[in-house]
C-alpha positions in Angstrom: 167.2 39.6 170.6 164.3 37.4 171.9 162.5 40.5 173.3 163.0 42.4 170.0 161.6 39.4 168.0 158.6 39.3 170.2 157.6 42.8 169.0 155.0 43.1 166.3 156.4 43.1 162.7 155.4 46.7 162.3 157.4 47.8 165.4 160.4 45.7 164.4 160.4 47.2 160.9 160.1 50.8 162.3 163.2 50.2 164.4 165.1 48.4 161.6 164.3 51.1 159.1 165.4 53.9 161.5 168.7 52.1 162.2 169.4 51.3 158.5 168.9 55.0 157.6 170.9 56.3 160.5 173.9 54.0 160.1 173.7 54.3 156.3 173.8 58.1 156.4 176.4 58.5 159.2 178.5 55.4 159.4 179.1 53.3 162.5 181.0 55.7 164.7 178.8 58.8 164.1 175.5 57.0 164.1 173.4 58.1 167.1 171.3 55.7 169.1 169.3 58.7 170.2 168.5 59.5 166.6 167.5 55.9 165.9 165.2 55.8 169.0 163.6 59.2 168.1 162.9 58.1 164.5 161.5 54.8 165.7 159.4 56.4 168.3 160.9 54.6 171.3 163.4 55.4 174.1 167.1 55.0 173.8 167.0 52.6 176.7 164.7 50.3 174.8 167.2 50.1 171.9 169.8 48.8 174.4 167.1 46.6 176.0 166.4 44.9 172.7 170.0 44.7 171.2 172.4 45.1 174.1 175.0 47.4 172.5 175.3 49.7 169.5 177.7 47.2 167.9 175.2 44.3 168.4 172.5 46.4 166.7 174.9 47.2 163.8 176.0 43.7 163.2 172.4 42.5 163.5 171.6 44.8 160.6 174.6 43.7 158.5 173.7 40.0 159.0 170.0 40.7 158.4 170.7 42.4 155.1 173.2 39.8 154.0 170.8 36.9 154.9 167.9 38.6 153.3 169.7 38.9 149.9 171.4 35.5 150.1 168.2 33.7 151.0 166.2 35.4 148.3 168.8 34.6 145.6 169.2 31.0 146.9 165.4 30.5 146.8 164.7 32.1 143.4 167.9 31.4 141.4 167.4 29.2 138.3 170.3 26.7 138.4 169.5 25.4 134.9 171.0 28.6 133.5 174.5 27.9 132.4 175.6 31.2 130.9 177.9 33.1 133.3 176.6 36.6 132.5 173.0 35.5 132.5 173.6 34.1 136.0 175.1 37.3 137.2 172.1 39.3 135.7 169.5 37.0 137.3 171.1 37.2 140.7 171.4 41.0 140.4 167.8 41.2 139.4 166.7 39.2 142.4 168.8 41.4 144.7 167.4 44.6 143.1 163.8 43.4 143.7 164.6 43.0 147.4 166.2 46.5 147.6 163.2 48.1 145.9 161.0 46.6 148.7 163.5 47.9 151.3 165.0 51.1 150.0 167.1 51.8 153.1 169.1 48.7 152.5 171.0 50.0 149.5 172.6 53.0 151.3 173.3 50.9 154.3 175.1 48.3 152.2 177.0 51.1 150.5 178.1 52.4 153.9 179.3 49.1 155.3 181.7 48.5 152.4 183.3 51.9 153.2 183.3 51.2 157.0 186.8 51.3 158.6 186.0 51.5 162.3 188.2 49.0 164.2 185.3 48.1 166.5 183.5 46.3 163.7 185.9 45.8 160.8 186.9 42.2 161.8 183.3 41.0 161.9 182.5 42.8 158.6 185.4 41.1 156.9 184.1 37.7 158.0 180.6 38.5 156.6 182.1 39.8 153.3 184.2 36.7 152.9 181.1 34.5 153.4 179.2 36.6 150.9 181.9 36.2 148.3 181.9 32.4 148.7 178.1 32.4 148.1 178.4 34.7 145.0 181.2 32.4 143.6 178.9 29.4 144.1 176.0 31.0 142.3 178.2 32.2 139.4 180.3 29.1 138.9 178.4 25.9 140.0 177.0 24.4 136.8 178.3 27.2 134.7 179.3 26.6 131.0 183.0 27.5 131.0 183.5 26.6 127.3 182.1 30.0 126.2 185.1 31.9 127.5 188.2 32.5 125.4 191.1 30.2 126.2 193.3 31.4 129.1 190.6 33.5 130.8 191.0 33.3 134.6 187.5 32.9 135.9 188.3 33.7 139.5 189.9 37.0 138.3 186.7 37.7 136.3 184.6 37.3 139.5 187.0 39.6 141.4 186.6 42.2 138.6 182.8 42.0 138.9 183.0 42.5 142.7 185.4 45.5 142.2 183.1 46.8 139.5 180.0 46.6 141.8 181.7 48.2 144.7 183.3 50.9 142.7 180.1 51.6 140.8 178.2 52.0 144.0 180.8 54.4 145.4 180.6 56.7 142.3 176.9 56.3 141.4 174.8 56.0 144.5 174.5 59.7 145.2 174.7 61.0 141.6 172.0 58.6 140.6 169.8 59.8 143.4 169.3 56.1 144.5 167.8 55.4 141.1 168.1 51.6 141.1 166.9 51.3 137.5 169.6 53.6 136.3 172.3 52.0 138.4 171.3 48.5 137.2 171.1 49.5 133.5 174.6 51.0 133.6 175.9 47.9 135.4 174.4 45.6 132.8 176.0 47.6 130.0 179.4 47.0 131.7 178.5 43.3 131.8 177.7 43.3 128.1 181.1 45.0 127.4 182.9 42.3 129.4 181.0 39.5 127.7 181.9 40.9 124.2 185.6 40.8 125.2 185.8 37.5 127.2 183.5 35.2 125.2 184.5 33.3 122.0 183.1 34.9 118.8 180.7 32.0 118.0 178.8 32.5 121.3 178.5 36.2 120.9 176.5 35.7 117.6 173.7 34.1 119.6 173.8 36.4 122.7 
């Protein structure tokens, strides 16, 4: 990795973008290192020189995307916000801003959630678990639980949101033509519906 990181940012980004698009379009198994090299304008041998193996390159991209989103949310999140759904919307807005700057990330993230190849599935699960822990911390730490109706299982609510996000991406990413605004607006409508059903009436009057 040191040799890759010594490249200019422009060259690093051309390789990263080529790899994100190729893996995002084809999945891990069918992704071609030759195609990545051709799009990036370098030789196949140089890809292996920089990253070692196809798996190393793939996991580098997964960790890079995960860290990019996590660090951005961690840096820009407003912890003074105590409303659960306002927190989810703020974190989502921050992530969407990152994805707009790096369009190839969205399709790549979509592909890794569908990935089943045994060569990478264990490592992906570990990364997903870490991401879920971070999302739970952002959602719950300092959050006002009194707004929820009695008996609501907050951990189950969080799981529902994760399932909603994953399912929504699976059904909307192609139909929406990668239109992040449309995807996010539909997602926020779903959040509003959940809020109306999970919050006590007195809090909805001021939402």
